[in-house]
C-alpha positions as CSV (number, residue, x, y, z in Angstrom):
1,M,80.4,113.5,92.2
2,E,82.9,116.1,94.1
3,D,82.6,118.0,96.9
4,G,85.3,120.3,97.8
5,K,88.3,117.8,97.1
6,V,86.6,114.5,98.0
7,M,84.8,112.4,95.1
8,I,82.0,111.4,96.3
9,N,81.3,107.4,95.0
10,I,77.9,106.0,95.9
11,L,78.2,102.4,95.7
12,Y,73.7,102.2,97.1
13,E,71.3,104.5,97.8
14,D,67.7,104.1,98.9
15,N,65.0,105.6,101.6
16,H,67.0,103.7,104.1
17,L,70.6,103.1,103.4
18,L,73.3,105.2,101.8
19,V,76.7,103.1,101.2
20,V,79.5,104.7,99.7
21,E,83.5,104.9,99.3
22,K,85.3,106.5,102.4
23,K,88.9,107.7,100.6
24,V,91.9,107.2,102.4
25,G,92.6,110.1,104.6
26,V,88.8,111.1,105.0
27,L,87.6,110.8,108.8
28,S,84.2,109.0,108.9
29,Q,83.2,112.2,111.0
30,S,84.6,115.0,112.4
31,D,87.0,115.2,114.8
32,G,87.0,119.4,114.9
33,S,90.0,119.9,112.5
34,N,89.5,121.0,108.9
35,T,90.0,117.5,108.1
36,P,87.2,116.4,105.8
37,D,84.8,114.0,106.9
38,M,82.1,111.7,105.6
39,L,79.1,112.5,108.0
40,T,79.4,116.1,106.9
41,I,80.0,115.3,102.9
42,L,77.6,113.3,102.8
43,K,75.0,115.5,104.6
44,E,75.6,118.1,102.5
45,Y,75.3,116.2,99.4
46,L,71.6,115.1,101.1
47,K,70.4,118.4,101.6
48,E,71.7,119.2,97.7
49,K,70.2,115.7,96.3
50,Y,66.9,116.4,98.2
51,N,66.4,120.2,98.2
52,K,66.3,119.7,102.6
53,P,66.4,123.0,104.6
54,G,67.6,123.1,108.1
55,N,69.6,119.6,109.5
56,V,69.7,116.1,107.6
57,Y,69.9,113.1,109.3
58,L,72.3,110.4,108.6
59,G,72.9,107.7,110.8
60,L,76.6,106.6,111.4
61,V,76.9,103.2,112.7
62,H,80.3,102.3,112.0
63,R,83.8,103.6,111.3
64,L,87.1,103.8,109.3
65,D,90.1,105.0,110.7
66,K,91.2,108.3,108.6
67,N,94.0,106.0,106.8
68,V,92.3,103.4,106.2
69,G,89.5,103.2,102.6
70,G,86.8,101.2,101.8
71,V,83.0,100.6,101.8
72,M,81.0,101.9,104.7
73,V,77.1,102.0,105.1
74,F,75.5,105.0,106.6
75,A,71.4,104.8,108.1
76,K,69.0,107.3,106.1
77,T,66.8,107.5,109.1
78,S,67.1,106.0,113.0
79,K,65.0,103.1,112.4
80,A,67.3,101.9,110.3
81,A,70.7,103.0,111.9
82,R,69.0,101.0,115.1
83,R,68.7,98.0,113.5
84,L,71.7,98.0,111.6
85,S,73.5,98.5,114.8
86,E,71.7,95.4,116.4
87,T,73.4,93.7,113.8
88,I,76.6,94.4,114.7
89,R,75.8,93.6,118.2
90,N,74.8,90.7,117.2
91,R,78.0,90.0,114.9
92,E,75.4,90.0,111.2
93,F,77.1,92.5,109.7
94,K,80.4,91.3,108.2
95,K,83.2,93.3,107.2
96,T,86.4,92.2,104.7
97,Y,89.7,94.0,104.9
98,L,92.6,93.6,102.7
99,A,95.8,94.0,104.3
100,V,99.9,94.3,103.5
101,C,102.1,92.6,106.3
102,K,105.9,92.3,106.8
103,G,107.1,89.5,106.5
104,V,105.8,85.7,105.3
105,I,102.7,84.3,107.0
106,N,103.1,80.7,105.8
107,S,99.6,79.8,106.1
108,D,95.9,80.6,106.9
109,G,94.7,81.1,110.9
110,E,93.3,83.1,113.3
111,Y,94.0,85.7,116.3
112,L,92.7,85.7,119.3
113,D,93.6,88.1,122.0
114,Y,92.5,91.1,124.6
115,L,93.0,94.3,123.5
116,K,92.9,96.7,126.2
117,R,92.7,100.7,124.7
118,E,94.8,103.4,126.2
119,E,94.2,107.0,126.0
120,Y,96.4,107.4,122.6
121,R,97.0,103.7,121.3
122,S,95.6,100.4,122.1
123,K,97.7,97.3,123.3
124,V,97.4,93.9,123.6
125,S,96.9,92.7,126.9
126,N,98.3,89.5,128.4
127,S,95.5,89.2,130.7
128,K,91.9,89.0,130.4
129,D,91.4,92.6,131.9
130,G,91.3,93.8,127.8
131,K,88.6,93.3,125.3
132,L,88.5,89.7,123.6
133,A,89.4,91.1,120.2
134,S,89.2,88.0,117.1
135,L,89.7,87.8,113.5
136,N,90.7,85.2,110.9
137,Y,92.8,85.6,107.7
138,Q,94.0,84.1,104.6
139,V,97.1,84.2,102.7
140,L,96.8,85.6,99.3
141,A,99.8,86.4,98.3
142,T,103.5,87.2,99.3
143,K,106.3,89.2,97.2
144,D,109.2,90.9,98.5
145,N,108.9,89.7,101.9
146,N,105.4,90.8,102.7
147,T,102.2,89.5,102.5
148,L,99.2,90.2,101.3
149,V,96.4,88.9,103.2
150,K,92.3,89.1,103.5
151,I,91.0,89.5,106.7
152,N,87.8,88.6,108.0
153,L,86.9,91.1,111.7
154,E,84.4,89.1,114.3
155,T,84.8,91.7,116.5
156,G,85.4,95.4,116.0
157,R,87.9,96.3,118.9
158,H,90.1,99.8,118.3
159,H,92.8,99.4,116.2
160,Q,92.3,96.0,116.0
161,I,93.9,94.4,112.8
162,R,96.6,97.1,113.3
163,V,97.4,95.7,116.5
164,Q,97.4,92.1,116.2
165,F,99.0,92.2,113.4
166,S,101.7,93.9,115.1
167,Y,101.5,91.9,118.6
168,H,102.1,89.1,116.2
169,N,105.3,90.2,114.5
170,H,103.7,90.9,110.9
171,P,103.1,94.9,111.2
172,L,100.7,96.9,108.8
173,L,102.6,98.5,106.1
174,G,102.8,101.8,106.8
175,D,101.4,101.4,109.9
176,E,103.6,104.5,111.6
177,K,101.7,104.0,115.2
178,Y,102.2,100.0,115.6
179,G,104.9,99.4,112.9
180,S,106.9,101.9,111.2
181,K,106.5,104.5,108.8
182,G,106.9,103.7,104.9
183,K,106.6,104.7,101.6
184,Y,103.1,104.9,101.2
185,S,99.9,105.2,103.3
186,L,98.7,102.5,105.6
187,A,98.2,99.0,103.5
188,L,94.8,98.4,104.9
189,F,91.4,98.8,103.1
190,A,87.8,97.7,103.6
191,Y,86.8,96.0,100.8
192,K,84.0,94.2,101.5
193,L,80.9,95.2,103.2
194,E,77.5,92.3,103.6
195,F,74.7,92.8,105.8
196,T,70.8,92.5,105.8
197,H,68.7,95.3,104.7
198,P,67.0,97.0,108.0
199,T,64.2,96.7,106.2
200,T,63.7,94.7,103.1
201,K,65.3,91.9,104.8
202,E,67.0,91.8,101.2
203,K,71.1,90.0,101.5
204,L,73.2,92.8,100.5
205,S,76.9,92.7,99.4
206,F,79.2,95.9,98.3
207,T,82.8,95.6,97.2
208,I,85.5,97.9,96.4
209,L,89.0,97.2,95.0
210,P,91.9,98.8,96.6
211,K,94.3,100.0,93.3
212,E,97.0,102.3,95.4
213,G,100.1,102.6,97.6
214,Y,101.7,99.2,98.9
215,F,98.4,97.0,96.9
216,C,99.9,97.9,93.2
217,K,102.5,94.7,93.2
218,Y,99.4,92.6,94.1
219,K,96.6,93.9,91.4
220,D,96.2,90.7,89.2
221,I,95.7,88.9,92.6
222,I,93.1,91.5,94.2
223,S,91.4,91.8,91.1
224,N,90.3,88.3,90.9
225,L,88.6,89.3,93.9
226,A,85.9,90.6,92.2
227,L,84.8,87.7,90.8
């Protein structure tokens, strides 16, 4: 289905949830500009599909940066939104990312830092006046002095992955804010989302693999992640 220039890829839908792919360059929610955003696009999709008059409820329970593509889940009821938000607070909502970093990372590891958000960007604080940011990563491949990693995000701080990898001297490729401008868009993709259905309690898992930009060089390795 297409809304304007944004193709809507629905991965799952029932009376409670809507799981979709967010494309790179699309906002999670409106920032007041003319940039397309998922919340508005999906509300229009629901109004049209179900012929609903007036406003349509759709709960935004998590976000992806504008230049990050991948899997997102939206809540179609306030009850579902409340329960999904609770799983996020309890760290039962698992988000897994793929990223291409500058330099060679020789082994798997974890980053534990304190992040402090400023007006326009976040930074790692050397003292505990910031918020704890935790992630672990697995090295999948190295090519051309860059490294493909799979990242399990344990906390959800502002720009967390980008800030932490930059602080540890491995900025993501294409990250103009925390690294340097590159040939392609930011090399970060939310490829897997796992959570418990808010009403049926079924364990759900959704995967989308990146196919563009810096990820193209690793397509054979990335394709195995779907197996």
